[in-house]
C-alpha positions as CSV (number, residue, x, y, z in Angstrom):
1,M,4.0,17.6,-2.4
2,F,3.5,18.0,-6.1
3,E,4.0,21.4,-7.6
4,S,1.4,21.2,-10.3
5,K,-2.1,19.6,-10.2
6,E,-1.4,17.7,-13.4
7,I,1.6,15.9,-11.9
8,A,-0.4,15.1,-8.8
9,M,-3.2,13.6,-10.9
10,I,-0.7,11.5,-12.8
11,A,0.9,10.3,-9.6
12,I,-2.5,9.4,-8.1
13,G,-3.4,7.5,-11.3
14,C,-0.1,5.6,-11.3
15,L,-0.3,4.7,-7.7
16,G,-3.9,3.7,-7.7
17,T,-3.4,1.5,-10.8
18,L,-0.3,0.0,-9.3
19,I,-2.0,-0.9,-6.0
20,C,-5.2,-2.2,-7.6
21,L,-3.3,-4.3,-10.1
22,S,-1.0,-5.7,-7.4
23,M,-4.0,-6.6,-5.3
24,I,-5.6,-8.5,-8.2
25,L,-2.4,-10.3,-9.2
26,E,-1.7,-11.2,-5.5
27,K,-5.2,-12.5,-5.1
28,N,-4.8,-14.7,-8.2
29,T,-1.2,-15.8,-8.0
30,Q,-0.2,-15.2,-4.3
31,R,2.7,-13.1,-5.4
32,I,3.4,-9.6,-6.7
33,P,5.6,-9.7,-9.8
34,N,8.9,-7.8,-9.8
35,W,8.1,-6.1,-13.2
36,L,5.1,-4.4,-11.6
37,N,7.2,-3.1,-8.6
38,L,10.0,-2.0,-10.9
39,S,7.6,-0.1,-13.1
40,G,6.2,1.7,-10.1
41,I,9.7,2.7,-9.0
42,I,10.6,3.9,-12.5
43,C,7.3,5.8,-12.6
44,G,8.3,7.5,-9.3
45,L,11.7,8.4,-10.6
46,V,10.2,9.9,-13.8
47,L,7.8,11.9,-11.6
48,A,10.8,13.1,-9.6
49,V,12.5,14.3,-12.8
50,F,9.4,16.3,-13.8
51,D,8.5,17.4,-10.3
52,G,12.0,18.4,-9.3
53,Q,11.6,17.2,-5.7
54,W,14.1,14.4,-5.6
55,S,14.5,14.5,-1.9
56,L,10.8,13.8,-1.1
57,H,10.6,10.9,-3.7
58,L,13.8,9.3,-2.4
59,T,12.8,9.8,1.2
60,G,9.6,8.0,0.4
61,F,11.5,5.2,-1.1
62,F,13.8,4.7,1.9
63,L,11.1,5.2,4.5
64,A,9.0,2.6,2.6
65,L,12.0,0.2,2.6
66,F,12.3,0.5,6.4
67,I,8.6,0.1,7.0
68,G,8.6,-2.8,4.6
69,I,11.4,-4.5,6.5
70,F,9.3,-4.0,9.7
71,F,6.4,-5.8,8.0
72,L,8.8,-8.5,6.7
73,K,10.3,-9.1,10.2
74,L,6.8,-9.4,11.7
75,G,5.9,-12.0,9.1
76,M,3.0,-9.9,7.8
77,A,4.3,-9.4,4.3
78,A,6.6,-11.0,1.8
79,A,9.3,-9.3,-0.2
80,G,7.0,-8.5,-3.1
81,L,4.8,-6.3,-0.9
82,V,7.9,-4.6,0.5
83,K,8.9,-3.7,-3.0
84,L,5.4,-2.5,-3.8
85,L,5.5,-0.2,-0.7
86,M,8.9,1.1,-2.0
87,A,7.3,1.8,-5.3
88,A,4.4,3.6,-3.6
89,G,6.9,5.7,-1.6
90,T,8.9,6.6,-4.7
91,I,5.7,7.8,-6.5
92,A,4.0,9.7,-3.7
93,G,6.7,10.5,-1.2
94,P,7.1,9.7,2.5
95,V,3.5,10.3,3.6
96,I,2.0,7.2,1.9
97,P,4.3,4.7,3.7
98,L,3.7,6.4,7.1
99,M,-0.1,6.5,6.6
100,T,0.0,2.9,5.4
101,L,1.8,1.9,8.6
102,V,-0.7,3.7,10.8
103,L,-3.8,2.5,8.9
104,F,-2.5,-1.1,8.8
105,L,-2.0,-1.1,12.5
106,L,-5.5,0.3,13.0
107,L,-7.1,-2.2,10.7
108,F,-5.1,-5.1,12.1
109,G,-6.0,-4.0,15.7
110,A,-9.7,-3.7,14.8
111,G,-9.7,-7.1,13.2
112,A,-7.9,-8.7,16.2
113,L,-10.3,-7.0,18.6
114,Y,-13.3,-8.2,16.6
115,R,-12.0,-11.8,16.7
116,K,-11.4,-11.5,20.4
117,L,-14.9,-10.1,21.1
118,A,-16.6,-12.6,18.8
119,G,-15.5,-15.4,21.1
120,P,-14.9,-19.0,20.3
121,H,-16.4,-19.8,17.0
122,V,-15.7,-23.0,15.0
123,P,-16.3,-22.0,11.4
124,D,-16.5,-24.5,8.5
125,S,-13.4,-24.8,6.3
126,E,-14.6,-22.4,3.6
127,E,-15.5,-19.6,6.0
128,S,-12.2,-20.1,7.9
129,A,-10.1,-19.9,4.7
130,L,-12.0,-16.7,3.7
131,S,-11.5,-15.2,7.2
132,N,-7.8,-16.0,7.2
133,Y,-7.4,-14.5,3.7
134,L,-9.2,-11.3,4.7
135,M,-7.0,-10.9,7.7
136,S,-3.8,-11.6,5.8
137,G,-1.1,-9.0,6.1
138,P,-0.6,-8.3,2.3
139,L,-4.2,-7.6,1.7
140,L,-4.5,-5.3,4.8
141,I,-1.3,-3.5,3.8
142,A,-2.5,-2.9,0.2
143,L,-5.9,-1.8,1.5
144,A,-4.2,0.6,4.0
145,S,-2.1,2.0,1.1
146,L,-5.1,2.6,-1.0
147,L,-7.0,4.2,1.9
148,S,-4.1,6.4,2.6
149,L,-4.0,7.5,-1.0
150,I,-7.6,8.4,-0.9
151,L,-7.4,10.2,2.4
152,I,-4.4,12.3,1.3
153,Y,-5.5,13.4,-2.1
154,R,-9.3,13.5,-1.4
155,P,-10.6,13.0,-5.0
156,W,-14.2,13.9,-3.9
157,E,-13.1,17.5,-3.4
158,E,-12.2,17.7,-7.1
159,A,-15.7,16.6,-8.2
160,L,-17.4,19.5,-6.3
């Protein structure tokens, strides 16, 4: 998507920082602040100016909006995560929101299958709270976004 390798590395750095910071903030405060999402959208627009590919960045924004509304309607995410997905789509284009959707569905399906195959288990309250948090929609969506970023840009190939 990006014309130069330098712009691609800046986008990867911005998106990785945005997702990791949002995961940390969401874990501690149970919300993703608007200033973080807005900074991601502004970063994506600045990248669009330097990259010159406005259509891909804006397509990523609107596709992420529709996928985010899908997550919102399912009850898997709150509005902060929808805005975070929009910021990721603005920075990296339409591939990240699509891969996030696919990876989220795969992770969620694998977790549901594991719970189904594990059978009836009555955990204590601490284990139950941790299990519910690990299967929560926002964490899985953020993890799917981070995995899709890694799978698309393959940073291990740069090291070789």
